[in-house]
KOLGU-525872 format. One record per atom (N, C-alpha, C): residue in one letter; x negated, y, z negated. Coordinates in steps of 0.05 Angstrom, whole numbers, padded with zeros to 5 digits, always signed. Layout:
! residues N
AXYZ...
This chain:
! residues 121
X-00173+00018+00253X-00171+00009+00225X-00143-00001+00220X-00140-00023+00206X-00113-00033+00198X-00107-00022+00170X-00083-00010+00168X-00074+00003+00144X-00048-00009+00134X-00047-00018+00109X-00022-00028+00097X-00009-00005+00082X+00016+00001+00090X+00031+00023+00077X+00054+00011+00062X+00057+00017+00036X+00080+00008+00021X+00105+00021+00032X+00126+00005+00036X+00149+00016+00049X+00175+00005+00037X+00196+00021+00039X+00222+00013+00029X+00238-00001+00051X+00228-00002+00075X+00241-00015+00098X+00220-00027+00117X+00229-00037+00139X+00211-00051+00157X+00204-00036+00182X+00209-00010+00183X+00203+00007+00207X+00185+00030+00199X+00172+00042+00220X+00155+00065+00215X+00171+00089+00205X+00197+00089+00210X+00214+00111+00201X+00223+00107+00172X+00216+00084+00160X+00223+00078+00132X+00207+00096+00113X+00218+00101+00089X+00205+00117+00069X+00182+00100+00056X+00161+00114+00049X+00139+00101+00035X+00149+00093+00007X+00145+00069-00001X+00153+00060-00027X+00132+00069-00047X+00139+00084-00068X+00119+00094-00087X+00105+00073-00103X+00117+00049-00104X+00105+00027-00119X+00087+00010-00102X+00065+00001-00113X+00047-00017-00097X+00055-00046-00101X+00052-00056-00125X+00057-00085-00130X+00085-00094-00124X+00105-00077-00129X+00132-00084-00125X+00145-00069-00102X+00129-00061-00083X+00140-00049-00058X+00157-00069-00044X+00178-00060-00030X+00196-00079-00016X+00181-00091+00008X+00165-00075+00022X+00151-00084+00046X+00123-00072+00046X+00106-00084+00061X+00081-00072+00070X+00083-00071+00100X+00078-00047+00111X+00077-00044+00140X+00047-00043+00147X+00038-00062+00162X+00010-00063+00171X+00008-00049+00198X-00006-00026+00198X-00008-00009+00222X-00036-00009+00232X-00039-00013+00258X-00065-00010+00271X-00066+00020+00280X-00084+00035+00267X-00084+00064+00272X-00094+00071+00300X-00106+00053+00314X-00116+00059+00341X-00094+00053+00362X-00081+00030+00360X-00061+00022+00380X-00033+00031+00372X-00028+00036+00346X-00002+00043+00337X+00016+00019+00333X+00007-00005+00339X+00023-00028+00334X+00026-00033+00304X+00049-00044+00297X+00054-00049+00268X+00070-00075+00265X+00068-00085+00240X+00082-00109+00232X+00091-00106+00203X+00116-00112+00198X+00127-00110+00171X+00123-00137+00157X+00113-00136+00132X+00110-00160+00115X+00127-00156+00090X+00146-00175+00087X+00164-00175+00063X+00147-00180+00038X+00153-00166+00017X+00139-00170-00009X+00158-00180-00030X+00178-00195-00021X+00200-00205-00038X+00190-00220-00062X+00169-00236-00059X+00159-00253-00082X+00149-00236-00105X+00142-00211-00100X+00132-00194-00122X+00152-00174-00133X+00175-00172-00120X+00195-00152-00129X+00204-00157-00158X+00208-00182-00165X+00218-00188-00191X+00198-00204-00208X+00173-00203-00201X+00152-00217-00216X+00151-00206-00245X+00149-00224-00264X+00147-00215-00292X+00121-00200-00297X+00100-00210-00285X+00074-00197-00287X+00056-00206-00264X+00035-00192-00259X+00016-00199-00238X+00023-00190-00210X+00044-00173-00208X+00053-00164-00181X+00031-00149-00167X+00017-00131-00181X-00004-00115-00168X-00027-00132-00158X-00035-00152-00174X-00057-00169-00166X-00049-00185-00142X-00025-00198-00143X-00016-00214-00120X-00012-00197-00095X+00000-00173-00098X+00003-00156-00075X-00024-00148-00063X-00043-00143-00080X-00070-00136-00071X-00082-00159-00055X-00079-00183-00065X-00089-00207-00051X-00075-00210-00023X-00049-00205-00023X-00034-00207+00002X-00044-00186+00023X-00050-00162+00013X-00059-00141+00031X-00087-00148+00042X-00104-00160+00026X-00130-00168+00035X-00128-00190+00056X-00110-00209+00050X-00105-00232+00069X-00094-00222+00096X-00079-00200+00095X-00068-00188+00120X-00090-00176+00137X-00113-00171+00126X-00135-00159+00140X-00135-00129+00139X-00121-00117+00120X-00120-00088+00117X-00147-00078+00108X-00155-00055+00118X-00180-00042+00110X-00174-00019+00091X-00148-00011+00090X-00139+00011+00073X-00110+00007+00066X-00102+00020+00044X-00074+00020+00035X-00066+00049+00030X-00040+00054+00037X-00028+00080+00031X-00004+00073+00013X-00003+00086-00011X+00019+00081-00029X+00023+00106-00046X+00044+00106-00063X+00049+00128-00081X+00034+00125-00107X+00032+00101-00117X+00020+00095-00143X+00006+00068-00142X-00016+00066-00158X-00030+00041-00159X-00040+00037-00188X-00036+00013-00199X-00045+00007-00226X-00073-00004-00227X-00083-00008-00251X-00111-00016-00255X-00118-00043-00244X-00101-00063-00247X-00106-00090-00237X-00105-00091-00207X-00086-00076-00196X-00083-00076-00166X-00108-00062-00154X-00117-00040-00165X-00140-00026-00153X-00165-00043-00155X-00168-00057-00177X-00192-00075-00180X-00191-00096-00158X-00168-00108-00154X-00165-00129-00133X-00171-00117-00106X-00160-00094-00100X-00164-00082-00073X-00194-00075-00069X-00206-00064-00089X-00235-00056-00087X-00252-00081-00084X-00245-00103-00097X-00260-00128-00094X-00259-00138-00065X-00236-00132-00051X-00233-00139-00023X-00242-00117-00004X-00255-00096-00015X-00266-00074+00000X-00244-00059+00016X-00221-00056+00003X-00198-00041+00015X-00197-00014+00003X-00197+00007+00019X-00195+00035+00010X-00166+00040+00002X-00163+00057-00018X-00136+00064-00028X-00131+00094-00026X-00109+00101-00013X-00101+00129-00009X-00074+00133-00021X-00070+00155-00035X-00044+00162-00047X-00030+00183-00030X-00004+00181-00028X+00011+00201-00014X+00035+00210-00031X+00045+00233-00024X+00068+00245-00039X+00093+00230-00032X+00112+00232-00050X+00139+00220-00046X+00153+00234-00023X+00170+00219-00010X+00187+00231+00011X+00177+00228+00039X+00153+00218+00042X+00142+00215+00069X+00152+00188+00081X+00154+00187+00108X+00159+00162+00121X+00132+00149+00126X+00132+00123+00133X+00108+00109+00139X+00092+00123+00161X+00107+00132+00182X+00093+00146+00205X+00081+00172+00195X+00095+00187+00179X+00084+00213+00168X+00060+00208+00151X+00060+00186+00135X+00037+00179+00119X+00013+00173+00136X+00018+00157+00158X-00004+00151+00176X-00015+00176+00190X+00003+00194+00197X-00006+00220+00209X-00023+00236+00190X-00015+00236+00164X-00030+00250+00143X-00057+00237+00140X-00059+00211+00141X-00085+00197+00138X-00103+00205+00161X-00093+00204+00185X-00109+00211+00209X-00118+00240+00208X-00102+00258+00196X-00109+00286+00194X-00128+00292+00170X-00134+00271+00154X-00152+00275+00131X-00138+00288+00108X-00112+00286+00106X-00097+00300+00085X-00091+00283+00061X-00097+00257+00062X-00091+00240+00039X-00116+00237+00022X-00112+00234-00004X-00134+00232-00023X-00140+00202-00027X-00166+00196-00023X-00175+00169-00029X-00181+00168-00059X-00172+00146-00072X-00177+00143-00101X-00193+00119-00107X-00209+00121-00129X-00225+00099-00138X-00216+00087-00164X-00194+00099-00175X-00183+00089-00200X-00153+00091-00200X-00140+00076-00218X-00111+00076-00220X-00100+00104-00227X-00076+00109-00217X-00063+00134-00225X-00039+00129-00243X-00034+00104-00249X-00013+00096-00269X-00025+00074-00286X-00014+00070-00310X-00022+00049-00328X-00010+00023-00319X-00024+00001-00326X-00013-00026-00321X+00011-00031-00339X+00028-00049-00331X+00052-00055-00347X+00045-00072-00372X+00022-00086-00372X+00016-00104-00393X-00010-00097-00407X-00016-00071-00408X-00041-00062-00421X-00038-00063-00451
């Protein structure tokens, strides 16, 4: 399965970014091979609005089947679910690799709804 993890940097040792739409990077990890690729999310960092929707579209286009992040808003989760992408939340302070290990161990909670309010509600 390919998993997009929100990240503050471009390596597996980078911290998970708690933001979804305005995460600095998405690290796309193949959980079987361990191969990964960092995708810059610069276009959404300073977006006035719509960052969650656009980030969700980008994740779908990357071919991710799941996302690991700290928080996800209502528009982002709708976009991800429309693309049949599962959403998992993780605690602050984990690295991308630790988050992937937690996913494999069944320790992350899959969510079906936002855990934060949208900015423009």
